[in-house]
C-alpha positions as a printed NumPy array, in Angstrom:
array([[-21.785,  27.532,   2.065],
       [-24.042,  24.543,   1.351],
       [-22.315,  21.231,   0.766],
       [-22.687,  19.481,  -2.581],
       [-22.844,  15.708,  -3.061],
       [-20.336,  14.239,  -5.512],
       [-18.957,  10.851,  -6.538],
       [-15.668,  10.053,  -4.794],
       [-13.222,   7.171,  -4.575],
       [-11.525,   6.392,  -1.275],
       [ -8.302,   4.36 ,  -1.108],
       [ -7.076,   2.38 ,   1.911],
       [ -4.258,  -0.054,   2.546],
       [ -5.272,  -3.619,   3.325],
       [ -3.605,  -5.878,   5.878],
       [ -4.254,  -9.381,   4.5  ],
       [ -2.894, -12.581,   5.95 ],
       [ -0.467, -14.635,   3.871],
       [ -3.328, -16.968,   2.935],
       [ -5.526, -14.037,   1.879],
       [ -2.709, -12.635,  -0.273],
       [ -2.559, -15.991,  -2.059],
       [ -6.311, -15.782,  -2.632],
       [ -5.898, -12.274,  -4.078],
       [ -3.223, -13.533,  -6.47 ],
       [ -5.392, -16.488,  -7.487],
       [ -8.475, -14.347,  -8.161],
       [ -6.418, -11.829, -10.171],
       [ -4.947, -14.65 , -12.271],
       [ -8.349, -16.212, -12.981],
       [ -9.832, -12.824, -13.867],
       [ -6.986, -12.148, -16.288],
       [ -7.483, -15.537, -17.946],
       [-11.215, -14.924, -18.273],
       [-10.574, -11.484, -19.804],
       [ -8.18 , -12.906, -22.382],
       [-10.433, -15.883, -23.183],
       [-13.457, -13.625, -23.69 ],
       [-11.406, -11.267, -25.863],
       [-10.208, -14.176, -28.012],
       [-13.734, -15.573, -28.298],
       [-15.171, -12.216, -29.358],
       [-12.369, -11.689, -31.893],
       [-12.582, -15.202, -33.372],
       [-16.379, -15.229, -33.599],
       [-16.383, -11.954, -35.483],
       [-13.594, -12.98 , -37.879],
       [-15.146, -16.368, -38.684],
       [-18.875, -15.63 , -38.517],
       [-19.148, -11.822, -38.698],
       [-21.037, -12.018, -35.396],
       [-20.164,  -9.653, -32.583],
       [-20.773, -11.27 , -29.208],
       [-22.23 ,  -8.866, -26.682],
       [-21.155,  -8.672, -23.091],
       [-24.441, -10.352, -22.153],
       [-23.777, -13.224, -24.575],
       [-20.506, -13.809, -22.773],
       [-22.071, -13.461, -19.327],
       [-24.56 , -16.195, -20.227],
       [-21.63 , -18.614, -20.486],
       [-20.333, -17.954, -16.984],
       [-22.592, -20.58 , -15.436],
       [-21.119, -23.281, -17.684],
       [-17.579, -22.03 , -17.044],
       [-18.075, -22.236, -13.292],
       [-19.532, -25.731, -13.636],
       [-16.738, -27.045, -15.869],
       [-13.838, -25.289, -14.118],
       [-14.054, -25.643, -10.327],
       [-11.46 , -22.929,  -9.769],
       [-13.905, -20.351, -11.159],
       [-16.609, -21.538,  -8.777],
       [-14.348, -20.125,  -6.06 ],
       [-14.592, -16.595,  -7.49 ],
       [-17.625, -14.528,  -6.594],
       [-19.986, -14.272,  -9.58 ],
       [-20.235, -10.493,  -9.844],
       [-16.423, -10.255,  -9.859],
       [-16.449, -12.371, -13.031],
       [-19.259, -10.259, -14.482],
       [-17.157,  -7.156, -13.906],
       [-14.264,  -8.722, -15.842],
       [-16.502,  -8.99 , -18.904],
       [-17.762,  -5.445, -18.366],
       [-14.145,  -4.265, -18.206],
       [-13.355,  -5.968, -21.496],
       [-16.517,  -4.483, -23.012],
       [-15.467,  -0.97 , -21.944],
       [-12.192,  -1.466, -23.81 ],
       [-14.191,  -2.249, -26.968],
       [-16.529,   0.696, -26.471],
       [-13.509,   3.008, -26.188],
       [-12.054,   1.387, -29.339],
       [-15.259,   2.002, -31.333],
       [-15.547,   5.545, -29.989],
       [-12.059,   6.418, -31.24 ],
       [-12.944,   4.973, -34.657],
       [-16.06 ,   7.163, -34.825],
       [-13.878,  10.156, -33.944],
       [-11.694,   9.439, -36.982],
       [ -8.738,   8.2  , -34.956],
       [ -6.702,   5.045, -35.6  ],
       [ -6.877,   3.19 , -32.302],
       [ -5.169,  -0.062, -31.484],
       [ -7.362,  -3.12 , -31.062],
       [ -8.073,  -4.054, -27.413],
       [ -5.051,  -5.932, -26.107],
       [ -4.649,  -9.194, -24.285],
       [ -3.638,  -8.678, -20.687],
       [ -0.258,  -9.905, -19.5  ],
       [  0.471, -10.64 , -15.844],
       [  1.938,  -7.179, -15.314],
       [ -1.109,  -5.401, -16.752],
       [ -3.953,  -7.007, -14.807],
       [ -3.682,  -6.684, -11.046],
       [ -7.131,  -5.787,  -9.701],
       [-10.638,  -7.169,  -9.392],
       [-13.942,  -5.495,  -8.539],
       [-17.073,  -6.362,  -6.586],
       [-19.518,  -4.369,  -8.644],
       [-22.309,  -4.09 ,  -6.063],
       [-21.377,  -3.151,  -2.514],
       [-23.517,  -5.137,  -0.096],
       [-23.942,  -7.935,  -2.629],
       [-20.751,  -9.742,  -1.744],
       [-18.334,  -7.154,  -0.395],
       [-19.445,  -5.457,   2.816],
       [-18.135,  -3.852,   6.004],
       [-18.497,  -5.227,   9.507],
       [-17.156,  -3.365,  12.556],
       [-14.339,  -1.803,  10.559],
       [-13.383,  -5.   ,   8.735],
       [-13.874,  -5.639,   5.01 ],
       [-15.706,  -8.882,   4.306],
       [-15.059, -10.445,   0.9  ],
       [-16.932, -13.633,  -0.049],
       [-14.723, -16.701,  -0.462],
       [-11.744, -14.694,   0.894],
       [-12.828, -13.72 ,   4.38 ],
       [-12.48 , -10.932,   6.893],
       [ -9.798,  -8.338,   6.134],
       [ -8.219,  -5.678,   8.303],
       [ -8.182,  -2.205,   6.717],
       [ -5.889,   0.699,   7.594],
       [ -8.486,   3.475,   7.821],
       [ -6.396,   6.548,   7.009],
       [ -9.505,   8.729,   6.6  ],
       [-13.252,   8.459,   7.061],
       [-15.319,   6.735,   4.385],
       [-18.025,   9.12 ,   3.168],
       [-21.091,   8.745,   1.007],
       [-22.717,   5.514,  -0.161],
       [-20.292,   2.79 ,  -1.323],
       [-21.202,   1.391,  -4.738],
       [-18.26 ,  -0.751,  -5.812],
       [-15.205,  -2.244,  -4.108],
       [-11.937,  -2.83 ,  -5.985],
       [ -8.96 ,  -4.762,  -4.618],
       [ -5.699,  -3.776,  -6.306],
       [ -2.071,  -4.897,  -6.085],
       [  0.35 ,  -1.986,  -6.15 ],
       [  4.106,  -1.75 ,  -5.852],
       [  4.26 ,  -1.974,  -2.075],
       [  1.088,  -3.8  ,  -1.041],
       [ -2.61 ,  -4.52 ,  -1.578],
       [ -5.166,  -1.706,  -1.467],
       [ -8.932,  -1.374,  -1.539],
       [-10.842,   1.335,  -3.404],
       [-14.395,   2.254,  -2.43 ],
       [-16.293,   4.113,  -5.157],
       [-18.922,   6.161,  -3.297],
       [-21.945,   8.14 ,  -4.444],
       [-23.383,  11.131,  -2.6  ],
       [-20.136,  11.961,  -0.852],
       [-20.191,  15.493,   0.612],
       [-18.011,  18.101,  -1.017],
       [-17.332,  21.51 ,   0.487],
       [-16.545,  24.031,  -2.295],
       [-13.786,  26.544,  -1.646],
       [-15.127,  29.816,  -0.233],
       [-15.52 ,  32.7  ,  -2.647],
       [-12.986,  35.533,  -2.293],
       [-15.258,  38.018,  -4.012],
       [-12.481,  38.755,  -6.52 ],
       [-12.072,  37.871, -10.179],
       [ -9.063,  37.916, -12.437],
       [ -7.984,  37.198, -15.979],
       [ -4.754,  35.755, -17.33 ],
       [ -3.005,  36.719, -20.562],
       [ -0.168,  34.568, -21.872],
       [  2.4  ,  36.545, -23.871],
       [  5.898,  36.532, -25.325],
       [  7.609,  39.27 , -23.309],
       [  6.097,  38.177, -19.999],
       [  5.051,  34.609, -19.329],
       [  1.769,  35.736, -17.724],
       [  0.032,  39.076, -17.13 ],
       [ -2.77 ,  39.142, -14.564],
       [ -5.822,  41.365, -14.789],
       [ -4.391,  43.755, -12.171],
       [ -1.266,  44.304, -14.285],
       [  1.022,  41.945, -12.389],
       [  3.572,  40.439, -14.775],
       [  5.149,  37.014, -14.242],
       [  8.294,  36.339, -16.294],
       [  9.764,  33.042, -17.444],
       [ 12.043,  31.551, -14.802],
       [ 15.764,  31.8  , -15.519]])
């Protein structure tokens, strides 16, 4: 059967040095602060001036932020751009739920326990691979535990802190997918009261217990 190309995400455990772990923590903290500052700015500007700042309005201020706050100059630019895109997606989801007649909560500020990842939004423009190592600008060369082959064309790279360690996620386009082979058989399922399920061939499955 012919393979189909799909979008897939591949997860691998990282093996950072102690210094690199500190850099991860620092970048995550700065990204969280930027998210919350941009959220506050968008909220305040709308309440006071009835003007809704776009993501691109906020991105235009990044150059000044990096100039005035040296710590942000140490974070790769498209990582900061992705923070603003992330905040914008929260607003788009908020507006979508309103249009659907729901009563959504306003996008929330991110506490330390809720923001633990950052993304390089263009693989090759910043994040890249070199002889099995992950290269992150301003952080360095990282060992990766390759538990499976990376397939397709990497598009974005996300570094995430989880309960036990740091991980990297590669979002890949055009990854091959092999559909399950056809059995040549079809069936139907009927959910009922007497029997939990009745299959098309008459097989009856009863509630357990």
